[in-house]
PDB file with one MODEL, atoms N, CA, C and O in Angstrom:
MODEL        1
ATOM      1  N   MET A   1     106.291  99.143  96.797  1.00  0.00           N
ATOM      2  CA  MET A   1     106.178  97.713  96.709  1.00  0.00           C
ATOM      3  C   MET A   1     105.828  97.353  95.267  1.00  0.00           C
ATOM      4  O   MET A   1     104.912  97.932  94.684  1.00  0.00           O
ATOM      5  N   THR A   2     106.547  96.414  94.705  1.00  0.00           N
ATOM      6  CA  THR A   2     106.265  95.923  93.360  1.00  0.00           C
ATOM      7  C   THR A   2     106.009  94.429  93.432  1.00  0.00           C
ATOM      8  O   THR A   2     106.815  93.676  93.978  1.00  0.00           O
ATOM      9  N   THR A   3     104.882  94.007  92.877  1.00  0.00           N
ATOM     10  CA  THR A   3     104.522  92.591  92.863  1.00  0.00           C
ATOM     11  C   THR A   3     104.048  92.242  91.469  1.00  0.00           C
ATOM     12  O   THR A   3     103.054  92.793  90.996  1.00  0.00           O
ATOM     13  N   GLY A   4     104.737  91.340  90.807  1.00  0.00           N
ATOM     14  CA  GLY A   4     104.314  90.958  89.459  1.00  0.00           C
ATOM     15  C   GLY A   4     104.310  92.150  88.533  1.00  0.00           C
ATOM     16  O   GLY A   4     105.349  92.766  88.298  1.00  0.00           O
ATOM     17  N   ASP A   5     103.149  92.477  88.008  1.00  0.00           N
ATOM     18  CA  ASP A   5     103.025  93.565  87.042  1.00  0.00           C
ATOM     19  C   ASP A   5     102.610  94.901  87.650  1.00  0.00           C
ATOM     20  O   ASP A   5     102.572  95.901  86.932  1.00  0.00           O
ATOM     21  N   TRP A   6     102.302  94.957  88.928  1.00  0.00           N
ATOM     22  CA  TRP A   6     101.814  96.210  89.488  1.00  0.00           C
ATOM     23  C   TRP A   6     102.766  96.737  90.556  1.00  0.00           C
ATOM     24  O   TRP A   6     103.555  95.987  91.131  1.00  0.00           O
ATOM     25  N   THR A   7     102.676  98.039  90.808  1.00  0.00           N
ATOM     26  CA  THR A   7     103.481  98.711  91.822  1.00  0.00           C
ATOM     27  C   THR A   7     102.542  99.455  92.753  1.00  0.00           C
ATOM     28  O   THR A   7     101.613 100.121  92.295  1.00  0.00           O
ATOM     29  N   GLY A   8     102.773  99.350  94.054  1.00  0.00           N
ATOM     30  CA  GLY A   8     101.953 100.043  95.038  1.00  0.00           C
ATOM     31  C   GLY A   8     102.814 100.818  96.017  1.00  0.00           C
ATOM     32  O   GLY A   8     103.970 100.471  96.258  1.00  0.00           O
ATOM     33  N   MET A   9     102.234 101.874  96.579  1.00  0.00           N
ATOM     34  CA  MET A   9     102.946 102.713  97.533  1.00  0.00           C
ATOM     35  C   MET A   9     101.974 103.130  98.624  1.00  0.00           C
ATOM     36  O   MET A   9     100.892 103.633  98.320  1.00  0.00           O
ATOM     37  N   PRO A  10     102.338 102.931  99.902  1.00  0.00           N
ATOM     38  CA  PRO A  10     101.437 103.352 100.975  1.00  0.00           C
ATOM     39  C   PRO A  10     101.300 104.875 101.006  1.00  0.00           C
ATOM     40  O   PRO A  10     102.190 105.608 100.574  1.00  0.00           O
ATOM     41  N   LEU A  11     100.174 105.320 101.523  1.00  0.00           N
ATOM     42  CA  LEU A  11      99.865 106.744 101.563  1.00  0.00           C
ATOM     43  C   LEU A  11      99.244 107.063 102.914  1.00  0.00           C
ATOM     44  O   LEU A  11      98.348 106.353 103.372  1.00  0.00           O
ATOM     45  N   MET A  12      99.715 108.129 103.554  1.00  0.00           N
ATOM     46  CA  MET A  12      99.076 108.634 104.772  1.00  0.00           C
ATOM     47  C   MET A  12      98.958 110.138 104.610  1.00  0.00           C
ATOM     48  O   MET A  12      99.924 110.822 104.269  1.00  0.00           O
ATOM     49  N   TRP A  13      97.760 110.639 104.861  1.00  0.00           N
ATOM     50  CA  TRP A  13      97.477 112.038 104.597  1.00  0.00           C
ATOM     51  C   TRP A  13      96.786 112.615 105.821  1.00  0.00           C
ATOM     52  O   TRP A  13      95.763 112.096 106.269  1.00  0.00           O
ATOM     53  N   LYS A  14      97.354 113.706 106.368  1.00  0.00           N
ATOM     54  CA  LYS A  14      96.693 114.354 107.500  1.00  0.00           C
ATOM     55  C   LYS A  14      96.811 115.862 107.380  1.00  0.00           C
ATOM     56  O   LYS A  14      97.771 116.387 106.816  1.00  0.00           O
ATOM     57  N   ALA A  15      95.824 116.539 107.918  1.00  0.00           N
ATOM     58  CA  ALA A  15      95.799 117.997 107.881  1.00  0.00           C
ATOM     59  C   ALA A  15      96.884 118.544 108.801  1.00  0.00           C
ATOM     60  O   ALA A  15      97.183 117.959 109.842  1.00  0.00           O
ATOM     61  N   SER A  16      97.465 119.662 108.409  1.00  0.00           N
ATOM     62  CA  SER A  16      98.484 120.266 109.261  1.00  0.00           C
ATOM     63  C   SER A  16      97.860 121.201 110.298  1.00  0.00           C
ATOM     64  O   SER A  16      98.447 121.432 111.355  1.00  0.00           O
ATOM     65  N   PHE A  17      96.674 121.741 110.001  1.00  0.00           N
ATOM     66  CA  PHE A  17      96.006 122.622 110.960  1.00  0.00           C
ATOM     67  C   PHE A  17      94.557 122.807 110.534  1.00  0.00           C
ATOM     68  O   PHE A  17      94.319 122.934 109.333  1.00  0.00           O
ATOM     69  N   PRO A  18      93.617 122.832 111.387  1.00  0.00           N
ATOM     70  CA  PRO A  18      93.621 122.302 112.757  1.00  0.00           C
ATOM     71  C   PRO A  18      93.481 120.782 112.710  1.00  0.00           C
ATOM     72  O   PRO A  18      92.444 120.250 112.313  1.00  0.00           O
ATOM     73  N   GLU A  19      94.509 120.121 113.110  1.00  0.00           N
ATOM     74  CA  GLU A  19      94.664 118.679 112.950  1.00  0.00           C
ATOM     75  C   GLU A  19      93.501 117.865 113.506  1.00  0.00           C
ATOM     76  O   GLU A  19      93.059 116.913 112.862  1.00  0.00           O
ATOM     77  N   ARG A  20      93.003 118.213 114.673  1.00  0.00           N
ATOM     78  CA  ARG A  20      91.979 117.371 115.311  1.00  0.00           C
ATOM     79  C   ARG A  20      90.598 117.477 114.660  1.00  0.00           C
ATOM     80  O   ARG A  20      89.710 116.678 114.959  1.00  0.00           O
ATOM     81  N   LEU A  21      90.414 118.452 113.780  1.00  0.00           N
ATOM     82  CA  LEU A  21      89.123 118.605 113.105  1.00  0.00           C
ATOM     83  C   LEU A  21      89.014 117.778 111.829  1.00  0.00           C
ATOM     84  O   LEU A  21      87.932 117.665 111.252  1.00  0.00           O
ATOM     85  N   PHE A  22      90.131 117.200 111.385  1.00  0.00           N
ATOM     86  CA  PHE A  22      90.144 116.451 110.133  1.00  0.00           C
ATOM     87  C   PHE A  22      90.650 115.037 110.366  1.00  0.00           C
ATOM     88  O   PHE A  22      91.479 114.812 111.248  1.00  0.00           O
ATOM     89  N   PRO A  23      90.161 114.085 109.586  1.00  0.00           N
ATOM     90  CA  PRO A  23      90.617 112.701 109.751  1.00  0.00           C
ATOM     91  C   PRO A  23      92.002 112.489 109.149  1.00  0.00           C
ATOM     92  O   PRO A  23      92.469 113.272 108.323  1.00  0.00           O
ATOM     93  N   VAL A  24      92.634 111.422 109.580  1.00  0.00           N
ATOM     94  CA  VAL A  24      93.860 110.944 108.948  1.00  0.00           C
ATOM     95  C   VAL A  24      93.432 109.872 107.956  1.00  0.00           C
ATOM     96  O   VAL A  24      92.733 108.926 108.319  1.00  0.00           O
ATOM     97  N   MET A  25      93.849 110.020 106.714  1.00  0.00           N
ATOM     98  CA  MET A  25      93.516 109.009 105.710  1.00  0.00           C
ATOM     99  C   MET A  25      94.729 108.113 105.496  1.00  0.00           C
ATOM    100  O   MET A  25      95.846 108.592 105.301  1.00  0.00           O
ATOM    101  N   GLU A  26      94.493 106.821 105.534  1.00  0.00           N
ATOM    102  CA  GLU A  26      95.540 105.855 105.220  1.00  0.00           C
ATOM    103  C   GLU A  26      95.091 105.074 103.999  1.00  0.00           C
ATOM    104  O   GLU A  26      93.949 104.621 103.925  1.00  0.00           O
ATOM    105  N   GLY A  27      95.986 104.922 103.052  1.00  0.00           N
ATOM    106  CA  GLY A  27      95.611 104.225 101.832  1.00  0.00           C
ATOM    107  C   GLY A  27      96.814 103.837 101.015  1.00  0.00           C
ATOM    108  O   GLY A  27      97.891 103.568 101.547  1.00  0.00           O
ATOM    109  N   LYS A  28      96.613 103.812  99.690  1.00  0.00           N
ATOM    110  CA  LYS A  28      97.705 103.427  98.803  1.00  0.00           C
ATOM    111  C   LYS A  28      97.483 103.993  97.407  1.00  0.00           C
ATOM    112  O   LYS A  28      96.364 104.304  96.998  1.00  0.00           O
ATOM    113  N   VAL A  29      98.587 104.111  96.703  1.00  0.00           N
ATOM    114  CA  VAL A  29      98.599 104.483  95.297  1.00  0.00           C
ATOM    115  C   VAL A  29      99.117 103.261  94.557  1.00  0.00           C
ATOM    116  O   VAL A  29     100.149 102.700  94.925  1.00  0.00           O
ATOM    117  N   GLU A  30      98.408 102.849  93.517  1.00  0.00           N
ATOM    118  CA  GLU A  30      98.818 101.671  92.744  1.00  0.00           C
ATOM    119  C   GLU A  30      98.891 102.002  91.258  1.00  0.00           C
ATOM    120  O   GLU A  30      98.085 102.773  90.737  1.00  0.00           O
ATOM    121  N   LEU A  31      99.860 101.411  90.598  1.00  0.00           N
ATOM    122  CA  LEU A  31      99.995 101.490  89.143  1.00  0.00           C
ATOM    123  C   LEU A  31     100.002 100.070  88.607  1.00  0.00           C
ATOM    124  O   LEU A  31     100.754  99.222  89.087  1.00  0.00           O
ATOM    125  N   ALA A  32      99.165  99.811  87.612  1.00  0.00           N
ATOM    126  CA  ALA A  32      99.089  98.468  87.021  1.00  0.00           C
ATOM    127  C   ALA A  32      98.908  98.596  85.515  1.00  0.00           C
ATOM    128  O   ALA A  32      98.105  99.409  85.058  1.00  0.00           O
ATOM    129  N   PRO A  33      99.642  97.805  84.738  1.00  0.00           N
ATOM    130  CA  PRO A  33      99.486  97.874  83.286  1.00  0.00           C
ATOM    131  C   PRO A  33      98.129  97.325  82.844  1.00  0.00           C
ATOM    132  O   PRO A  33      97.656  96.314  83.363  1.00  0.00           O
ATOM    133  N   VAL A  34      97.517  98.003  81.884  1.00  0.00           N
ATOM    134  CA  VAL A  34      96.265  97.541  81.286  1.00  0.00           C
ATOM    135  C   VAL A  34      96.585  96.846  79.965  1.00  0.00           C
ATOM    136  O   VAL A  34      96.095  95.752  79.684  1.00  0.00           O
ATOM    137  N   ASP A  35      97.411  97.502  79.172  1.00  0.00           N
ATOM    138  CA  ASP A  35      97.893  96.931  77.915  1.00  0.00           C
ATOM    139  C   ASP A  35      99.255  97.564  77.626  1.00  0.00           C
ATOM    140  O   ASP A  35      99.847  98.180  78.512  1.00  0.00           O
ATOM    141  N   GLY A  36      99.747  97.422  76.420  1.00  0.00           N
ATOM    142  CA  GLY A  36     101.066  97.943  76.083  1.00  0.00           C
ATOM    143  C   GLY A  36     101.192  99.455  76.115  1.00  0.00           C
ATOM    144  O   GLY A  36     102.303  99.979  76.192  1.00  0.00           O
ATOM    145  N   LEU A  37     100.072 100.166  76.059  1.00  0.00           N
ATOM    146  CA  LEU A  37     100.096 101.630  76.019  1.00  0.00           C
ATOM    147  C   LEU A  37      99.434 102.302  77.214  1.00  0.00           C
ATOM    148  O   LEU A  37      99.581 103.511  77.396  1.00  0.00           O
ATOM    149  N   THR A  38      98.716 101.553  78.024  1.00  0.00           N
ATOM    150  CA  THR A  38      97.900 102.138  79.085  1.00  0.00           C
ATOM    151  C   THR A  38      98.261 101.559  80.445  1.00  0.00           C
ATOM    152  O   THR A  38      98.473 100.355  80.592  1.00  0.00           O
ATOM    153  N   THR A  39      98.327 102.447  81.439  1.00  0.00           N
ATOM    154  CA  THR A  39      98.553 102.042  82.825  1.00  0.00           C
ATOM    155  C   THR A  39      97.413 102.578  83.671  1.00  0.00           C
ATOM    156  O   THR A  39      96.998 103.724  83.497  1.00  0.00           O
ATOM    157  N   ARG A  40      96.904 101.766  84.584  1.00  0.00           N
ATOM    158  CA  ARG A  40      95.824 102.180  85.486  1.00  0.00           C
ATOM    159  C   ARG A  40      96.446 102.731  86.768  1.00  0.00           C
ATOM    160  O   ARG A  40      97.287 102.083  87.391  1.00  0.00           O
ATOM    161  N   LEU A  41      96.023 103.934  87.151  1.00  0.00           N
ATOM    162  CA  LEU A  41      96.411 104.561  88.413  1.00  0.00           C
ATOM    163  C   LEU A  41      95.225 104.467  89.354  1.00  0.00           C
ATOM    164  O   LEU A  41      94.122 104.890  89.008  1.00  0.00           O
ATOM    165  N   THR A  42      95.439 103.916  90.540  1.00  0.00           N
ATOM    166  CA  THR A  42      94.383 103.815  91.542  1.00  0.00           C
ATOM    167  C   THR A  42      94.862 104.463  92.832  1.00  0.00           C
ATOM    168  O   THR A  42      95.949 104.154  93.320  1.00  0.00           O
ATOM    169  N   VAL A  43      94.059 105.356  93.380  1.00  0.00           N
ATOM    170  CA  VAL A  43      94.318 105.941  94.694  1.00  0.00           C
ATOM    171  C   VAL A  43      93.141 105.543  95.567  1.00  0.00           C
ATOM    172  O   VAL A  43      91.994 105.863  95.252  1.00  0.00           O
ATOM    173  N   SER A  44      93.418 104.847  96.664  1.00  0.00           N
ATOM    174  CA  SER A  44      92.338 104.405  97.549  1.00  0.00           C
ATOM    175  C   SER A  44      92.754 104.615  98.997  1.00  0.00           C
ATOM    176  O   SER A  44      93.942 104.684  99.312  1.00  0.00           O
ATOM    177  N   GLY A  45      91.772 104.715  99.866  1.00  0.00           N
ATOM    178  CA  GLY A  45      92.082 104.907 101.274  1.00  0.00           C
ATOM    179  C   GLY A  45      90.852 104.831 102.146  1.00  0.00           C
ATOM    180  O   GLY A  45      89.720 104.750 101.670  1.00  0.00           O
ATOM    181  N   MET A  46      91.112 104.861 103.439  1.00  0.00           N
ATOM    182  CA  MET A  46      90.044 104.829 104.442  1.00  0.00           C
ATOM    183  C   MET A  46      90.374 105.841 105.534  1.00  0.00           C
ATOM    184  O   MET A  46      91.535 106.173 105.772  1.00  0.00           O
ATOM    185  N   TYR A  47      89.325 106.317 106.188  1.00  0.00           N
ATOM    186  CA  TYR A  47      89.515 107.222 107.318  1.00  0.00           C
ATOM    187  C   TYR A  47      88.354 107.060 108.280  1.00  0.00           C
ATOM    188  O   TYR A  47      87.287 106.570 107.912  1.00  0.00           O
ATOM    189  N   GLN A  48      88.574 107.477 109.508  1.00  0.00           N
ATOM    190  CA  GLN A  48      87.520 107.539 110.517  1.00  0.00           C
ATOM    191  C   GLN A  48      87.250 109.010 110.788  1.00  0.00           C
ATOM    192  O   GLN A  48      88.177 109.739 111.143  1.00  0.00           O
ATOM    193  N   PRO A  49      86.020 109.471 110.635  1.00  0.00           N
ATOM    194  CA  PRO A  49      85.729 110.876 110.903  1.00  0.00           C
ATOM    195  C   PRO A  49      86.052 111.226 112.359  1.00  0.00           C
ATOM    196  O   PRO A  49      85.765 110.441 113.262  1.00  0.00           O
ATOM    197  N   PRO A  50      86.645 112.396 112.589  1.00  0.00           N
ATOM    198  CA  PRO A  50      86.907 112.828 113.962  1.00  0.00           C
ATOM    199  C   PRO A  50      85.626 113.338 114.621  1.00  0.00           C
ATOM    200  O   PRO A  50      84.584 113.412 113.970  1.00  0.00           O
ATOM    201  N   LEU A  51      85.691 113.676 115.855  1.00  0.00           N
ATOM    202  CA  LEU A  51      84.615 114.321 116.618  1.00  0.00           C
ATOM    203  C   LEU A  51      83.453 113.388 116.949  1.00  0.00           C
ATOM    204  O   LEU A  51      82.337 113.849 117.187  1.00  0.00           O
ATOM    205  N   GLY A  52      83.708 112.089 116.964  1.00  0.00           N
ATOM    206  CA  GLY A  52      82.694 111.141 117.419  1.00  0.00           C
ATOM    207  C   GLY A  52      81.434 111.123 116.578  1.00  0.00           C
ATOM    208  O   GLY A  52      81.482 111.151 115.348  1.00  0.00           O
ATOM    209  N   ARG A  53      80.293 111.075 117.276  1.00  0.00           N
ATOM    210  CA  ARG A  53      78.994 110.967 116.594  1.00  0.00           C
ATOM    211  C   ARG A  53      78.727 112.152 115.670  1.00  0.00           C
ATOM    212  O   ARG A  53      78.242 111.978 114.552  1.00  0.00           O
ATOM    213  N   MET A  54      79.046 113.359 116.143  1.00  0.00           N
ATOM    214  CA  MET A  54      78.824 114.546 115.325  1.00  0.00           C
ATOM    215  C   MET A  54      79.669 114.472 114.045  1.00  0.00           C
ATOM    216  O   MET A  54      79.195 114.840 112.970  1.00  0.00           O
ATOM    217  N   GLY A  55      80.902 114.004 114.156  1.00  0.00           N
ATOM    218  CA  GLY A  55      81.771 113.862 112.995  1.00  0.00           C
ATOM    219  C   GLY A  55      81.232 112.851 111.998  1.00  0.00           C
ATOM    220  O   GLY A  55      81.310 113.062 110.788  1.00  0.00           O
ATOM    221  N   ARG A  56      80.683 111.748 112.507  1.00  0.00           N
ATOM    222  CA  ARG A  56      80.099 110.739 111.610  1.00  0.00           C
ATOM    223  C   ARG A  56      78.892 111.308 110.869  1.00  0.00           C
ATOM    224  O   ARG A  56      78.705 111.040 109.682  1.00  0.00           O
ATOM    225  N   GLN A  57      78.075 112.092 111.568  1.00  0.00           N
ATOM    226  CA  GLN A  57      76.901 112.697 110.927  1.00  0.00           C
ATOM    227  C   GLN A  57      77.319 113.710 109.859  1.00  0.00           C
ATOM    228  O   GLN A  57      76.739 113.749 108.774  1.00  0.00           O
ATOM    229  N   LEU A  58      78.327 114.526 110.171  1.00  0.00           N
ATOM    230  CA  LEU A  58      78.839 115.485 109.183  1.00  0.00           C
ATOM    231  C   LEU A  58      79.424 114.762 107.971  1.00  0.00           C
ATOM    232  O   LEU A  58      79.257 115.198 106.832  1.00  0.00           O
ATOM    233  N   ASP A  59      80.108 113.655 108.234  1.00  0.00           N
ATOM    234  CA  ASP A  59      80.700 112.881 107.150  1.00  0.00           C
ATOM    235  C   ASP A  59      79.613 112.325 106.235  1.00  0.00           C
ATOM    236  O   ASP A  59      79.727 112.402 105.012  1.00  0.00           O
ATOM    237  N   GLU A  60      78.569 111.771 106.821  1.00  0.00           N
ATOM    238  CA  GLU A  60      77.465 111.222 106.028  1.00  0.00           C
ATOM    239  C   GLU A  60      76.763 112.306 105.223  1.00  0.00           C
ATOM    240  O   GLU A  60      76.385 112.086 104.072  1.00  0.00           O
ATOM    241  N   ALA A  61      76.589 113.480 105.832  1.00  0.00           N
ATOM    242  CA  ALA A  61      75.844 114.550 105.173  1.00  0.00           C
ATOM    243  C   ALA A  61      76.654 115.251 104.078  1.00  0.00           C
ATOM    244  O   ALA A  61      76.100 115.619 103.042  1.00  0.00           O
ATOM    245  N   LEU A  62      77.959 115.438 104.301  1.00  0.00           N
ATOM    246  CA  LEU A  62      78.712 116.278 103.375  1.00  0.00           C
ATOM    247  C   LEU A  62      80.184 115.912 103.236  1.00  0.00           C
ATOM    248  O   LEU A  62      80.702 115.845 102.121  1.00  0.00           O
ATOM    249  N   MET A  63      80.846 115.681 104.331  1.00  0.00           N
ATOM    250  CA  MET A  63      82.303 115.618 104.306  1.00  0.00           C
ATOM    251  C   MET A  63      82.872 114.457 103.490  1.00  0.00           C
ATOM    252  O   MET A  63      83.984 114.560 102.973  1.00  0.00           O
ATOM    253  N   HIS A  64      82.123 113.347 103.363  1.00  0.00           N
ATOM    254  CA  HIS A  64      82.655 112.253 102.542  1.00  0.00           C
ATOM    255  C   HIS A  64      82.791 112.687 101.087  1.00  0.00           C
ATOM    256  O   HIS A  64      83.667 112.202 100.371  1.00  0.00           O
ATOM    257  N   ARG A  65      81.922 113.602 100.649  1.00  0.00           N
ATOM    258  CA  ARG A  65      82.032 114.120  99.278  1.00  0.00           C
ATOM    259  C   ARG A  65      83.282 114.983  99.124  1.00  0.00           C
ATOM    260  O   ARG A  65      83.941 114.963  98.085  1.00  0.00           O
ATOM    261  N   VAL A  66      83.596 115.737 100.174  1.00  0.00           N
ATOM    262  CA  VAL A  66      84.824 116.543 100.160  1.00  0.00           C
ATOM    263  C   VAL A  66      86.037 115.622 100.089  1.00  0.00           C
ATOM    264  O   VAL A  66      86.973 115.875  99.331  1.00  0.00           O
ATOM    265  N   ALA A  67      86.016 114.550 100.887  1.00  0.00           N
ATOM    266  CA  ALA A  67      87.127 113.588 100.875  1.00  0.00           C
ATOM    267  C   ALA A  67      87.268 112.941  99.502  1.00  0.00           C
ATOM    268  O   ALA A  67      88.381 112.825  98.990  1.00  0.00           O
ATOM    269  N   GLU A  68      86.169 112.521  98.902  1.00  0.00           N
ATOM    270  CA  GLU A  68      86.213 111.900  97.573  1.00  0.00           C
ATOM    271  C   GLU A  68      86.775 112.868  96.537  1.00  0.00           C
ATOM    272  O   GLU A  68      87.583 112.482  95.692  1.00  0.00           O
ATOM    273  N   SER A  69      86.351 114.113  96.604  1.00  0.00           N
ATOM    274  CA  SER A  69      86.829 115.125  95.667  1.00  0.00           C
ATOM    275  C   SER A  69      88.328 115.370  95.843  1.00  0.00           C
ATOM    276  O   SER A  69      89.057 115.526  94.864  1.00  0.00           O
ATOM    277  N   THR A  70      88.776 115.402  97.080  1.00  0.00           N
ATOM    278  CA  THR A  70      90.192 115.623  97.364  1.00  0.00           C
ATOM    279  C   THR A  70      91.042 114.478  96.831  1.00  0.00           C
ATOM    280  O   THR A  70      92.099 114.708  96.244  1.00  0.00           O
ATOM    281  N   VAL A  71      90.583 113.242  97.033  1.00  0.00           N
ATOM    282  CA  VAL A  71      91.323 112.079  96.531  1.00  0.00           C
ATOM    283  C   VAL A  71      91.326 112.076  95.001  1.00  0.00           C
ATOM    284  O   VAL A  71      92.332 111.729  94.383  1.00  0.00           O
ATOM    285  N   LYS A  72      90.211 112.461  94.394  1.00  0.00           N
ATOM    286  CA  LYS A  72      90.150 112.538  92.927  1.00  0.00           C
ATOM    287  C   LYS A  72      91.153 113.566  92.408  1.00  0.00           C
ATOM    288  O   LYS A  72      91.848 113.314  91.424  1.00  0.00           O
ATOM    289  N   GLU A  73      91.232 114.730  93.069  1.00  0.00           N
ATOM    290  CA  GLU A  73      92.199 115.754  92.669  1.00  0.00           C
ATOM    291  C   GLU A  73      93.626 115.243  92.818  1.00  0.00           C
ATOM    292  O   GLU A  73      94.472 115.514  91.966  1.00  0.00           O
ATOM    293  N   LEU A  74      93.902 114.505  93.893  1.00  0.00           N
ATOM    294  CA  LEU A  74      95.230 113.931  94.089  1.00  0.00           C
ATOM    295  C   LEU A  74      95.562 112.964  92.956  1.00  0.00           C
ATOM    296  O   LEU A  74      96.656 113.022  92.393  1.00  0.00           O
ATOM    297  N   ALA A  75      94.631 112.080  92.618  1.00  0.00           N
ATOM    298  CA  ALA A  75      94.859 111.111  91.539  1.00  0.00           C
ATOM    299  C   ALA A  75      95.112 111.830  90.214  1.00  0.00           C
ATOM    300  O   ALA A  75      96.004 111.443  89.459  1.00  0.00           O
ATOM    301  N   GLU A  76      94.338 112.868  89.932  1.00  0.00           N
ATOM    302  CA  GLU A  76      94.524 113.620  88.689  1.00  0.00           C
ATOM    303  C   GLU A  76      95.883 114.315  88.665  1.00  0.00           C
ATOM    304  O   GLU A  76      96.536 114.366  87.623  1.00  0.00           O
ATOM    305  N   SER A  77      96.309 114.846  89.805  1.00  0.00           N
ATOM    306  CA  SER A  77      97.610 115.506  89.899  1.00  0.00           C
ATOM    307  C   SER A  77      98.751 114.516  89.678  1.00  0.00           C
ATOM    308  O   SER A  77      99.710 114.817  88.969  1.00  0.00           O
ATOM    309  N   ILE A  78      98.646 113.341  90.283  1.00  0.00           N
ATOM    310  CA  ILE A  78      99.668 112.305  90.085  1.00  0.00           C
ATOM    311  C   ILE A  78      99.712 111.895  88.613  1.00  0.00           C
ATOM    312  O   ILE A  78     100.790 111.774  88.032  1.00  0.00           O
ATOM    313  N   ALA A  79      98.542 111.681  88.014  1.00  0.00           N
ATOM    314  CA  ALA A  79      98.477 111.274  86.605  1.00  0.00           C
ATOM    315  C   ALA A  79      99.110 112.329  85.698  1.00  0.00           C
ATOM    316  O   ALA A  79      99.857 111.990  84.779  1.00  0.00           O
ATOM    317  N   GLU A  80      98.815 113.603  85.951  1.00  0.00           N
ATOM    318  CA  GLU A  80      99.385 114.680  85.136  1.00  0.00           C
ATOM    319  C   GLU A  80     100.905 114.691  85.235  1.00  0.00           C
ATOM    320  O   GLU A  80     101.598 114.874  84.235  1.00  0.00           O
ATOM    321  N   ARG A  81     101.420 114.494  86.451  1.00  0.00           N
ATOM    322  CA  ARG A  81     102.881 114.492  86.631  1.00  0.00           C
ATOM    323  C   ARG A  81     103.515 113.285  85.944  1.00  0.00           C
ATOM    324  O   ARG A  81     104.573 113.401  85.326  1.00  0.00           O
ATOM    325  N   LEU A  82     102.867 112.133  86.053  1.00  0.00           N
ATOM    326  CA  LEU A  82     103.399 110.939  85.392  1.00  0.00           C
ATOM    327  C   LEU A  82     103.380 111.099  83.875  1.00  0.00           C
ATOM    328  O   LEU A  82     104.349 110.757  83.197  1.00  0.00           O
ATOM    329  N   GLU A  83     102.283 111.615  83.348  1.00  0.00           N
ATOM    330  CA  GLU A  83     102.183 111.816  81.900  1.00  0.00           C
ATOM    331  C   GLU A  83     103.183 112.860  81.420  1.00  0.00           C
ATOM    332  O   GLU A  83     103.764 112.719  80.344  1.00  0.00           O
ATOM    333  N   GLY A  84     103.383 113.902  82.212  1.00  0.00           N
ATOM    334  CA  GLY A  84     104.353 114.942  81.857  1.00  0.00           C
ATOM    335  C   GLY A  84     105.771 114.408  81.809  1.00  0.00           C
ATOM    336  O   GLY A  84     106.580 114.863  81.000  1.00  0.00           O
ATOM    337  N   GLY A  85     106.080 113.448  82.668  1.00  0.00           N
ATOM    338  CA  GLY A  85     107.410 112.850  82.687  1.00  0.00           C
ATOM    339  C   GLY A  85     107.672 111.946  81.506  1.00  0.00           C
ATOM    340  O   GLY A  85     108.824 111.635  81.205  1.00  0.00           O
ATOM    341  N   LEU A  86     106.611 111.518  80.829  1.00  0.00           N
ATOM    342  CA  LEU A  86     106.758 110.610  79.689  1.00  0.00           C
ATOM    343  C   LEU A  86     106.932 111.351  78.369  1.00  0.00           C
ATOM    344  O   LEU A  86     107.277 110.744  77.356  1.00  0.00           O
ATOM    345  N   ARG A  87     106.697 112.645  78.378  1.00  0.00           N
ATOM    346  CA  ARG A  87     106.756 113.421  77.121  1.00  0.00           C
ATOM    347  C   ARG A  87     108.150 113.875  76.810  1.00  0.00           C
ATOM    348  O   ARG A  87     108.372 114.535  75.794  1.00  0.00           O
TER     349      ARG A  87
ENDMDL
END
């Protein structure tokens, strides 16, 4: 999707195995110009922890940090590929 100066793309991410132990993340990847030389890449999303109450407690204690780290790695990987394509 492109609107005005920015471009967005929906994102859905789920584990292939064991599927029921991990959440499905739904979000988006956005690119927006900052100035003539810089573009902002944003990766954002939401998920509901699986396994009910126990899953929510695990998420609060630790797993949300794993999710944040995974999304950060994805954003860095996308940025590296985009920058590599410009060289």
